[in-house]
C-alpha positions as CSV (number, residue, x, y, z in Angstrom):
1,M,56.6,184.8,10.2
2,T,54.9,182.6,7.7
3,P,51.1,181.8,7.4
4,S,49.2,178.6,7.5
5,R,48.3,177.6,3.9
6,K,44.6,178.0,4.7
7,Q,45.0,181.7,5.4
8,A,44.3,184.2,2.7
9,V,46.9,186.7,3.9
10,R,50.5,185.5,4.1
11,R,51.8,185.7,7.7
12,T,55.3,184.7,8.0
13,A,54.8,184.2,14.1
14,V,67.8,175.9,38.0
15,L,71.3,176.8,36.9
16,R,71.9,180.5,37.1
17,R,74.7,182.4,35.6
18,E,76.1,185.8,36.3
19,A,75.0,188.0,33.5
20,V,77.7,189.8,31.5
21,V,76.4,193.4,31.2
22,T,77.7,195.1,28.2
23,T,77.8,198.8,27.5
24,V,74.5,200.0,26.0
25,P,75.0,200.4,22.2
26,V,75.0,204.1,21.4
27,A,72.0,203.9,19.0
28,V,69.9,201.9,21.3
29,A,70.7,204.1,24.3
30,A,69.7,207.2,22.4
31,L,66.4,205.7,21.3
32,L,65.5,204.4,24.7
33,A,66.4,207.7,26.3
34,A,64.6,209.7,23.7
35,A,61.4,207.8,24.4
36,G,61.2,209.4,27.9
37,P,59.3,212.6,28.5
38,A,61.5,215.7,27.9
39,A,60.3,217.7,30.8
40,A,60.4,215.2,33.7
41,G,63.7,213.5,32.8
42,T,63.5,211.0,35.7
43,T,60.6,208.8,34.7
44,G,61.2,206.1,32.2
45,S,58.5,206.3,29.5
46,S,55.7,203.7,29.1
47,G,56.7,203.0,25.5
48,A,59.6,202.9,23.2
49,G,58.2,205.5,20.9
50,D,56.9,203.2,18.1
51,P,53.8,204.7,16.5
52,Y,52.4,201.3,15.6
53,F,52.5,200.0,19.2
54,P,52.8,203.0,21.4
55,L,53.0,201.0,24.7
56,A,55.5,198.4,23.4
57,G,58.9,198.6,25.2
58,N,59.9,201.2,27.7
59,G,62.2,204.2,27.9
60,G,65.0,205.0,30.4
61,Y,66.9,201.7,30.5
62,H,68.4,198.9,28.6
63,V,68.0,195.2,29.6
64,A,71.2,193.3,29.2
65,H,70.0,189.9,30.5
66,Y,66.7,188.1,31.5
67,D,66.9,185.2,33.9
68,L,63.4,183.6,33.7
69,T,62.3,180.8,36.1
70,L,59.0,179.3,35.1
71,G,56.7,176.6,36.3
72,Y,53.7,175.5,34.1
73,D,51.0,173.0,34.5
74,P,49.2,172.3,31.2
75,R,46.3,170.6,33.1
76,T,45.3,173.8,34.9
77,G,46.9,176.4,32.7
78,H,48.6,177.9,35.7
79,L,52.0,179.6,35.4
80,D,54.4,180.6,38.3
81,G,57.2,182.9,37.3
82,R,60.1,184.8,38.6
83,A,62.0,187.1,36.3
84,V,65.4,188.8,37.2
85,L,66.3,191.5,34.7
86,T,69.8,192.9,34.7
87,A,69.6,196.4,33.2
88,R,71.4,199.7,33.0
89,A,69.7,203.1,33.3
90,T,70.1,205.4,30.3
91,Q,68.8,208.3,32.3
92,R,68.2,209.1,35.9
93,L,65.3,207.0,37.0
94,T,62.9,207.6,39.9
95,R,60.4,205.3,38.2
96,F,60.3,202.9,35.2
97,D,57.9,200.6,33.4
98,L,57.9,196.9,32.4
99,D,55.4,195.4,29.9
100,L,53.3,192.7,31.6
101,D,49.8,191.8,30.7
102,G,47.2,190.0,32.8
103,L,49.3,188.1,35.4
104,K,49.3,188.8,39.2
105,V,52.4,190.3,40.6
106,T,53.2,189.3,44.1
107,A,56.7,191.0,44.7
108,V,59.1,193.4,43.0
109,T,62.6,194.2,44.2
110,V,65.3,196.5,42.8
111,D,68.8,195.4,43.8
112,R,67.1,193.1,46.4
113,I,65.3,196.0,48.1
114,P,61.5,195.9,48.0
115,A,60.1,198.4,45.5
116,Q,56.7,200.0,45.1
117,Y,54.7,198.9,42.1
118,R,51.4,199.3,40.5
119,R,49.5,198.1,37.4
120,E,48.4,200.4,34.6
121,G,46.9,198.2,31.8
122,Q,49.8,196.4,30.3
123,E,52.3,198.4,32.2
124,L,54.0,197.4,35.5
125,V,55.1,200.6,37.0
126,V,58.1,200.3,39.4
127,T,59.3,202.9,41.8
128,P,62.6,201.9,43.5
129,R,63.3,203.1,47.0
130,A,66.1,205.3,45.7
131,A,66.6,206.9,42.4
132,L,68.8,205.2,39.9
133,P,71.6,207.4,38.4
134,A,72.1,207.4,34.7
135,G,74.6,204.7,33.8
136,R,73.8,202.6,36.9
137,E,73.5,198.9,36.6
138,F,70.6,197.4,38.5
139,R,68.6,194.3,38.9
140,V,64.9,194.1,39.1
141,A,63.2,190.9,40.2
142,V,59.5,190.3,39.7
143,T,57.6,187.4,41.1
144,Y,54.2,186.7,39.4
145,N,51.6,183.9,38.7
146,G,48.4,183.3,37.0
147,T,46.8,181.9,33.9
148,P,48.4,183.5,30.9
149,E,46.3,184.3,27.9
150,P,47.3,185.4,24.4
151,V,46.9,189.0,23.2
152,T,44.8,189.7,20.2
153,D,46.8,191.7,17.6
154,P,45.4,194.5,15.4
155,D,44.9,192.0,12.6
156,G,42.8,189.7,14.7
157,S,45.4,186.9,15.3
158,D,46.6,185.8,18.6
159,D,50.2,185.9,19.9
160,G,51.9,185.3,23.2
161,W,51.2,182.3,25.4
162,I,48.7,180.3,23.4
163,P,47.3,177.1,25.3
164,T,47.3,173.8,23.3
165,S,45.9,170.4,24.1
166,D,49.1,169.3,25.8
167,G,50.9,172.6,26.7
168,A,51.4,175.9,25.1
169,F,52.5,177.4,21.8
170,V,54.5,180.5,22.8
171,A,55.0,183.0,19.9
172,G,55.4,186.6,20.7
173,E,55.3,188.7,17.5
174,P,54.6,191.5,17.7
175,Q,53.6,192.1,21.4
176,G,53.0,188.7,23.0
177,A,56.2,188.5,25.2
178,M,54.3,190.5,27.9
179,T,51.8,187.7,28.3
180,W,54.3,185.5,30.1
181,F,57.2,187.6,31.4
182,P,57.9,191.2,32.3
183,A,59.8,192.8,29.5
184,N,61.1,195.8,27.7
185,G,59.0,194.5,24.8
186,H,60.2,196.3,21.7
187,P,62.9,195.0,19.2
188,V,65.0,198.1,19.8
189,D,66.0,196.5,23.2
190,K,67.9,193.2,22.8
191,S,69.2,191.0,25.6
192,S,70.7,187.6,26.5
193,Y,68.5,185.1,28.3
194,D,68.5,182.2,30.7
195,F,65.5,179.9,31.0
196,T,64.7,177.5,33.8
197,I,61.3,175.8,33.0
198,T,59.6,173.1,35.1
199,V,56.7,171.0,33.8
200,P,55.1,167.7,34.6
201,D,57.2,164.7,33.9
202,G,56.6,163.4,30.4
203,T,56.2,167.0,29.1
204,T,59.0,168.9,27.4
205,A,59.7,172.7,27.6
206,V,61.7,174.1,24.8
207,A,63.2,177.6,24.7
208,N,65.9,179.5,22.7
209,G,69.6,178.9,22.3
210,L,71.7,176.2,23.9
211,Y,70.1,173.2,25.7
212,L,71.8,172.9,29.1
213,G,70.1,169.9,30.4
214,R,67.2,168.7,32.5
215,R,66.5,167.1,35.9
216,T,63.5,165.2,37.2
217,A,62.2,165.1,40.8
218,D,58.9,164.5,42.4
219,G,57.0,164.0,39.1
220,R,58.3,167.2,37.5
221,T,61.1,167.9,35.0
222,T,63.1,171.1,34.8
223,F,64.6,172.1,31.5
224,R,67.4,174.7,31.2
225,W,68.2,176.8,28.2
226,R,70.6,179.7,27.5
227,Q,70.4,182.2,24.6
228,P,73.8,184.0,24.8
229,E,73.4,186.2,21.7
230,P,71.2,189.3,21.9
231,M,67.5,188.6,21.3
232,A,64.4,190.8,21.0
233,A,61.7,189.8,23.6
234,Y,59.2,188.9,20.9
235,L,61.5,186.2,19.6
236,A,61.7,184.4,23.0
237,T,59.7,181.2,23.4
238,A,59.0,178.6,26.2
239,T,56.8,176.2,24.2
240,V,55.5,173.3,26.2
241,G,54.2,169.9,24.9
242,K,54.6,166.2,24.5
243,F,57.5,166.2,21.9
244,Q,59.7,163.7,20.2
245,V,63.2,165.2,20.6
246,Q,66.1,165.0,18.2
247,Q,69.6,166.4,19.0
248,Y,72.7,166.4,16.8
249,T,75.7,168.5,15.9
250,T,76.3,169.6,12.3
251,A,79.7,169.3,10.6
252,D,80.2,173.0,11.4
253,G,79.7,172.4,15.1
254,L,76.2,173.9,15.3
255,K,74.0,172.4,18.1
256,V,70.6,171.4,16.6
257,Y,67.6,170.6,18.8
258,N,64.4,169.6,17.2
259,A,61.1,169.0,19.1
260,V,58.2,167.6,17.2
261,D,54.7,166.7,18.2
262,P,54.1,163.0,17.4
263,R,51.0,163.9,15.4
264,E,53.2,166.0,13.0
265,A,56.3,163.7,13.1
266,S,55.8,161.8,9.8
267,A,55.1,164.9,7.7
268,A,57.8,166.9,9.4
269,A,60.7,164.4,9.1
270,P,61.6,164.8,5.5
271,V,61.6,168.6,5.7
272,L,63.5,168.8,8.9
273,K,66.1,166.5,7.5
274,K,67.0,169.3,5.0
275,L,67.6,171.9,7.8
276,P,71.4,171.5,7.8
277,S,71.6,171.9,4.1
278,V,69.3,174.9,4.1
279,L,71.4,176.6,6.7
280,A,74.5,175.9,4.8
281,W,73.0,177.3,1.6
282,E,71.9,180.4,3.5
283,T,75.3,180.8,5.1
284,K,76.9,180.8,1.7
285,L,74.5,183.6,0.5
286,F,74.2,185.7,3.7
287,G,77.4,185.1,5.6
288,P,78.1,183.1,8.9
289,Y,75.1,181.8,10.7
290,P,74.6,184.2,13.6
291,F,74.0,181.9,16.5
292,R,75.5,178.8,18.2
293,A,72.3,176.8,18.2
294,A,69.6,175.9,15.7
295,G,66.6,173.6,15.3
296,A,62.8,173.6,15.1
297,I,59.7,173.2,17.3
298,V,56.9,171.6,15.4
299,D,53.8,171.7,17.4
300,H,50.2,170.6,16.7
301,A,48.4,173.9,17.1
302,P,45.7,173.9,14.5
303,K,44.0,177.1,15.8
304,V,47.2,179.2,15.5
305,G,47.5,179.5,11.9
306,Y,51.1,180.7,11.5
307,A,54.8,179.9,12.1
308,L,57.3,182.2,13.7
309,E,61.0,182.7,13.5
310,T,61.7,182.3,17.3
311,Q,65.4,182.8,17.6
312,T,67.6,179.8,16.9
313,R,64.6,177.5,16.9
314,P,61.6,178.5,14.6
315,L,58.2,177.5,15.9
316,Y,55.7,175.9,13.5
317,D,52.0,175.3,14.2
318,K,52.2,172.2,12.1
319,A,54.6,170.3,9.9
320,P,56.2,172.9,7.6
321,D,56.8,172.6,3.9
322,L,60.3,173.3,2.6
323,G,59.5,176.9,1.6
324,I,58.4,177.8,5.1
325,L,61.5,176.1,6.5
326,V,63.7,178.2,4.2
327,H,61.8,181.4,5.1
328,E,61.9,181.0,8.9
329,S,65.6,180.0,8.6
330,A,66.4,183.1,6.7
331,H,64.9,185.1,9.4
332,Q,67.8,184.1,11.6
333,W,69.8,186.6,9.7
334,F,67.1,189.0,8.7
335,G,64.9,189.9,11.7
336,D,66.6,187.9,14.5
337,S,70.2,188.9,14.2
338,V,69.6,192.2,12.3
339,S,66.5,193.4,14.1
340,L,64.0,196.2,13.6
341,T,64.4,199.6,15.0
342,R,60.7,200.3,14.3
343,W,57.8,198.1,13.2
344,K,57.3,200.3,10.2
345,D,60.4,198.7,8.6
346,I,59.1,195.0,8.9
347,W,59.6,194.5,5.2
348,L,63.3,194.2,6.1
349,N,62.3,191.0,7.9
350,E,59.5,189.6,5.8
351,G,60.6,190.8,2.3
352,F,64.1,189.4,2.8
353,A,62.8,186.1,4.1
354,T,60.3,185.8,1.2
355,Y,63.0,186.6,-1.3
356,A,65.2,183.8,0.3
357,E,62.3,181.4,-0.7
358,W,62.5,182.7,-4.3
359,L,66.2,182.3,-4.4
360,Y,66.1,178.8,-3.0
361,S,63.5,177.8,-5.7
362,E,65.7,179.4,-8.4
363,Q,68.8,177.5,-7.3
364,H,67.2,174.2,-6.7
365,G,65.3,173.5,-9.9
366,G,62.1,175.5,-9.3
367,D,60.7,178.8,-10.7
368,S,63.3,181.5,-11.1
369,A,63.0,184.7,-9.0
370,Q,62.1,186.6,-12.2
371,E,59.2,184.1,-13.0
372,T,57.9,184.6,-9.5
373,F,58.2,188.4,-9.8
374,D,56.4,188.3,-13.2
375,D,53.5,186.3,-11.9
376,L,53.0,188.7,-9.0
377,Y,53.4,191.8,-11.2
378,A,50.7,190.5,-13.5
379,R,48.1,191.0,-10.8
380,P,45.7,193.8,-11.5
381,S,46.0,197.2,-9.8
382,G,43.0,196.4,-7.6
383,D,44.8,193.4,-6.0
384,R,45.5,193.4,-2.3
385,L,49.2,193.1,-3.2
386,W,49.2,196.8,-4.1
387,A,46.9,197.9,-1.1
388,Y,49.7,199.9,0.7
389,P,53.5,200.3,0.3
390,P,55.7,197.9,2.2
391,G,58.1,200.5,3.4
392,D,55.2,202.3,5.3
393,P,52.4,199.9,6.0
394,G,50.5,202.6,7.9
395,N,49.5,200.7,11.1
396,G,50.0,197.5,13.1
397,K,47.1,195.9,11.3
398,N,49.0,195.8,8.0
399,I,52.4,194.6,9.1
400,F,51.7,191.0,8.2
401,G,49.9,191.6,4.8
402,A,50.9,190.6,1.3
403,P,52.5,193.9,0.4
404,V,55.2,193.6,3.2
405,Y,56.0,190.0,2.1
406,D,55.6,189.9,-1.6
407,R,56.0,193.5,-2.7
408,G,58.9,193.7,-0.3
409,A,60.5,190.8,-2.0
410,M,59.8,192.4,-5.4
411,A,61.6,195.5,-4.2
412,L,64.7,193.3,-3.6
413,H,64.3,191.7,-7.0
414,E,64.2,195.1,-8.7
415,L,67.4,196.0,-6.8
416,R,69.0,192.8,-8.0
417,T,68.0,193.6,-11.6
418,A,69.3,197.2,-11.3
419,V,72.8,196.3,-9.8
420,G,73.5,192.8,-11.0
421,D,74.0,189.6,-9.1
422,R,77.5,190.2,-8.0
423,V,76.8,193.5,-6.3
424,F,73.3,192.4,-5.1
425,F,74.6,189.4,-3.1
426,R,77.5,191.5,-1.8
427,I,74.8,193.9,-0.5
428,L,72.8,191.2,1.2
429,R,76.0,189.7,2.9
430,A,77.2,193.2,3.9
431,W,73.8,194.0,5.5
432,A,73.7,190.7,7.4
433,T,77.3,190.9,8.7
434,G,77.6,194.6,9.1
435,H,74.5,194.8,11.4
436,R,75.0,191.4,13.1
437,H,73.3,191.2,16.5
438,G,72.2,194.8,15.9
439,H,69.5,196.8,14.3
440,G,68.6,198.3,10.9
441,T,66.4,200.7,9.1
442,T,65.2,201.1,5.5
443,E,67.2,204.2,5.2
444,R,70.4,202.4,6.3
445,F,69.7,199.6,3.8
446,A,69.2,202.0,0.9
447,A,72.4,203.9,1.8
448,L,74.3,200.6,1.8
449,A,72.8,199.5,-1.5
450,Q,73.7,202.9,-3.1
451,K,77.3,202.8,-1.7
452,E,78.0,199.3,-2.8
453,S,76.5,199.7,-6.2
454,G,77.7,203.2,-6.9
455,K,74.3,203.9,-8.5
456,N,71.5,206.4,-7.6
457,L,68.8,204.1,-6.4
458,T,66.5,206.7,-4.8
459,G,63.8,206.3,-7.5
460,L,63.8,202.6,-7.3
461,F,63.4,202.4,-3.5
462,H,60.7,205.1,-3.7
463,T,58.7,203.2,-6.3
464,W,58.8,199.9,-4.7
465,L,58.8,200.7,-1.0
466,F,56.8,203.9,-0.6
467,A,54.7,204.7,-3.7
468,Q,50.9,204.1,-3.4
469,G,49.3,201.6,-5.8
470,K,50.8,199.3,-8.3
471,P,54.3,200.5,-9.2
472,G,55.4,201.2,-12.7
473,K,58.8,200.0,-13.8
474,P,61.4,202.5,-12.6
475,E,63.9,204.0,-15.0
476,A,67.3,202.4,-15.0
477,P,69.4,203.9,-12.1
478,T,72.2,206.2,-13.0
479,A,75.7,206.4,-11.5
480,S,75.6,208.4,-8.2
């Protein structure tokens, strides 16, 4: 996620297919199962166990695929939805939860059999007619409607379904997915998606992944999208507006779809023209681009104040500058493909994407990464940059603050200085390719860096990621 320049704190925001249900990854299955209550054993927990967002996600099952059918009228703000989730139980389930905030549910079925349900705040509690054995594949269908509203995050910003003058800016980090579809809304659970979105003719609906086409009838147009690679719910979008659309295929066969609000088109054009070269540069550094599609959504949403790395198609509240384009594109590797296991580790997203900006500047005639580091390190000990450690921000309010972004990037630069360029870039590439479409933690990254470098980096990571206050320069690492 990237911020609006006016903000003080950097924030860097009907064709159906048969879903292919894969085996639940062992690590994900263990985390989801562990989130459930130890005693009961048959009730999926109401959260995935993240201390920053205790009700985000759910325990007891893994969603392999979402099939979302939506109808939205920007004039009234009304949304009609039907979500079909193909899932697998990771424990015996007599009851399970979905995250859904503020919309009216009119029907729920499990394997086409009506199920009992009730609302408990942001939780939709579902009780199937018969218990679901551990390992059982099942489909839950939820029909719902209403006027979606964004959720206010701990830092005071809005995310989720945010109405605009001609549609909606749909950005879900960290918890906004639940404002427009029922979800297992924590990054630990990643899924494939199909989107079928119907809007008034003349309006465009843009989602993630591959554009499959559209059809128009009776004054309404239906757009179809497919995201085949795994995606965390917060990275899904269904942004609606009056957009100018550009489509092309890169020399590498990447399908690009850009949707730009006409009010932002002139400013956005020279930056979006550089998207293929930015992705090619990042591919050279980080390894193969993780997805089959790319692009951008440039909306005119002056009240939002940030951009977000929505998977395959970053979402901008206004025409981005080149630095923001580089940042959100880098997130496709760091944050989207390699996802968080817990929000505490968000520096793995934002520190990496911020350091990508530094590297791009260094390699394209701007300030070197060392110069950027030195400028930041010169800030006094009372500066907000040193307010809390990036490896443990402490709560959800702090996850989009300067320490996570800039001090997180500084940690990477210190690592680069300690191990040298050849090893450092090998570490970045190994991290992105070794955890492709999976998850990572700070501990795993530190272990990889130590293995690849052959050096004891414990002091470096402690100083730059976990020590309170302005770090001193660590001693040179020794051989491990």
